[in-house]
N, C-alpha and C positions, 0 to 999 in steps of 0.2 A: 483892155476890156475883159471882164470875167463873166462866166456863165455858170449857172448852177440850177438845181431843182430842190424843192422842199415842200413842206406841208404846213398849213395853218389850220387852226380849229374853226369850224363853222357850225351853223345850226343843224346840219344834217350829218355831221361827222367831219373828218379831216378833208381839207381842200388841197389838192395837189397843184403846184404851180412850177413854171420855169421862168428864170430871170436872167437878163443880161444887164450888167452894170457898167456904164460908161463914166468917164471922169467929168464932173460938173455938178451943179446944184439945181438944175431944172426940175420942176415937179415930177414925181413918179408918173410913169405912163402905164396905164392898165389896158391890156389888149384882149378883147373879147372875140372868141372864135365863131366861125360859121357852122351851121348845121351841115352835115352830121358829125363834124370832127371835134376833137378835144383841142387843147392848146398845141398839139402837134402841128396844127395848121400854121402856127407862127414860128416853127423851128428854124426856118431859113431866114425870115425877115427880122427876127427879134434883135439880132446883133446890130442891124442897120438902124433900128429904132432907138437903140440905147446910146445915142450921141448926146453927151452932156447930161445924162439922166439914167435912172433905172427903168427898164422896160420889163413888165411883169405880165405873163400870160397864164391865166388860171384855167383849170378844168372845171366845168360845171358839175354839180352833184350827179353822181352816177355815170360820169364820163371819164375817160382816161384813168388817172389814179385817184380821183376823188370819190369819197364815200357818199352814200345816200342816193337820192334820185328815184324816179319812177318813170313809167312809160308815157305819162301824160302830164308833165310839169307845166308851169307857167313862167313867163319872163319875170314876173314878180317874185316867184320862188327862187329863181336863179339870182336875182338881185339881192335877196336876203343873204345868200352865201357870199356873194361878191363884196357886199358892204362889210361883212365880218372880216373877210380877207384884207380889205383896204385898211380897216381899223388896226388889224394885227401888224401889217407891214408898214403903213405910212402914218399911223397915229392920227393926229389932227391937222397935219400939214396939207397944203394944197396939192391937188392931183390933176392929171389930165387923163382923158379917156379916148380910146379908139375902138372901132369894131369893124368887122367885115361881114357883109350879108346879115344874117340873123344876129350876129354879135353887135350890130349897130343898135338893135332894140334893147339889148341888155345894157349897153352904154347909156342910152337915153334914160332907162329906168333908174340906173344908179345915179345919174346926174340929177334926176328929180328928187331923190332922197338926200343927196349930199350937195345940194345946190350952193351952199355957202362955201364949199371947198373946191368945187370943180372950176379950174381956171380955163378950161376949153375942151371941146370935143372935135375930133376929126373922124367923120363917119364915111366909110368907103363902100360904095355900091349898096345902097339902102333898100331893103325890100318893103317899101312903103306902098304896098298894094291896097287898092280900095276894098271896102267891106265885101262887095260882091265877089271879087277875085279871091279873097281870103276864104270865104264860105265855100266857094266852088272847089278849091284845091285842098282844103283841110282834110276831107275824107281820103284823098289820094296819097297825100304826103305825110299826114300827121297821125294816122291810125297806129295803134301799138303794133310793133313789129312782132311777127310770130316766127321764131327760128325753126328751121326744118332740117332734117338730115339730108335732104336733097340739095346738092350744091347749087342748083338753079335758084334756090331761094336767096342766094348771095350775089346773084347776077347784077343787080342794080348797084350794090356796093362795089363790085369789081369794076363796073363801067365807070363809076364816079372817080375811083382812085387810080385805075390802071389804063383801061382802054382809051378814055378821053384825055389822058395826060402823057401818053408815051412820047409825044413830040416836044413836050415842054419841061420834062424833068426826068432824072435818071430812074431806071426801073426799081432800084432799091428804095427810093423815096416813095414811089407809087405803091409798092408792096407794104411799106410802113403805114401809109394812109389807109390801105385796105384793111390791114390788121386792126387799126384803130377803130374802124367801124364795126367789124365783126365782134371785137371784144365787148362792145356795148350790149350785146345780147338783145333782149326785147326792148331796149332803149334806143335802138338805132334811129327811130323816127322822133325821139323825144323832143329835140330842139326844134324840129319842124313844127311839132304840135304847139310848142310854146310860142313860136313866131306867128303862126297863123291864127292864134287865138288872142293876140295882143291888140288892144284898142289903139291903133296907130294914131288915128286922128285926135282923140282926146289927150293922149299922152304927149304927142309932139306939140300940141297947142300950149301945153303947160311949161315947156322947156324954156329956160331963161339964160342958161350958160352960153357963152360965145360958141357958135357951132359952124363948122365948115363941112360941106358935103362934097366928097371927092367922087366923081362919077367917071368910070372907065367905059370903054366901048364894050358893053356887055348887055345881056338880057335885062339887067336892072338899070339901064340908063334912064328910061322914062320914069320908073318908080323912084329913082334917086332925084330926078328933077322935081317930082311931086313932093318928095320929102323936103326939099329946099323951100317949096311954097308953103308947106304946113308949119314949118318952124320959123317963128318970127325972128327976123334979122339974120337968118342963116345965109352963109356965103357959098355959092355953088362954084366948084372948081371942076371943069370938065377936062379929063385927061384921056382924050380919045386916041392918043398914041399907045396907051396901055390896053391891049386887046384880049389878053388871056393870061392865065397863071399869075394872078396879081401878086400873091404872096411868095411865089417861088421864082419863076423865070424873070419877073419884073420886080423882085423884092427890093432892090436898091432904089429904083425909081419911085415905087409906091411909098417906101419909107421917107424919101426926100419930100414927097408931096404931103405926107402926114405931118412931118416935123415943121415944114414951112407953114402949114396951116395953123399949127399949134403955137408957133413962135411969132406969128404975125402980130 
């Protein structure tokens, strides 16, 4: 199995991606990352996902190594760039999609646009909050981030990446995740904004590709169950044995669940 990074052209500039290539001819698997992280979120799990296929994790515009972006983007804007990447890397062949947290919404939007090519989706811990919840939390989590010279302004990023993860991953990995957030500058909250302004109900109702919802023991357990009800024919897979650090500490188990759902 080989791993590499690269760039493809997109509507907002170059799109950075990381890829693991396994032996086999299963459809390419595109992996969409959770707020507030870039494709670095998949650094541990990507090789496990590349069993019999290529697994590709891109950075959204303005995150990681990708150009473009702004502090208040939409899931639709992200999907524009992701579809350009898919065309560049996979041509017109069939593909599969996975996402984690807000990455699930990007996967859904891509699937709506490329419905004739998406062989399946495996969505992990879906933030299918109701409209009232989205409206309530949007001002708190989705407002443009204002960097400050006071280190206290980065306390939330530090807690997400380091304080809350010290028991589940090496310190070096935690620091890498912290740096990924800080490097986003005023776009730290960008993907939260995109997620909390996405019309979950209307978009999920239009989804026709075979979909599996993988729900772990997390704060998104009930929203994931709601997602399974909103998507016609969706199959709910509850993995309550996975309780934390889904893409790192439990990377292998999570990958097995995703591939099993896609290959079913």
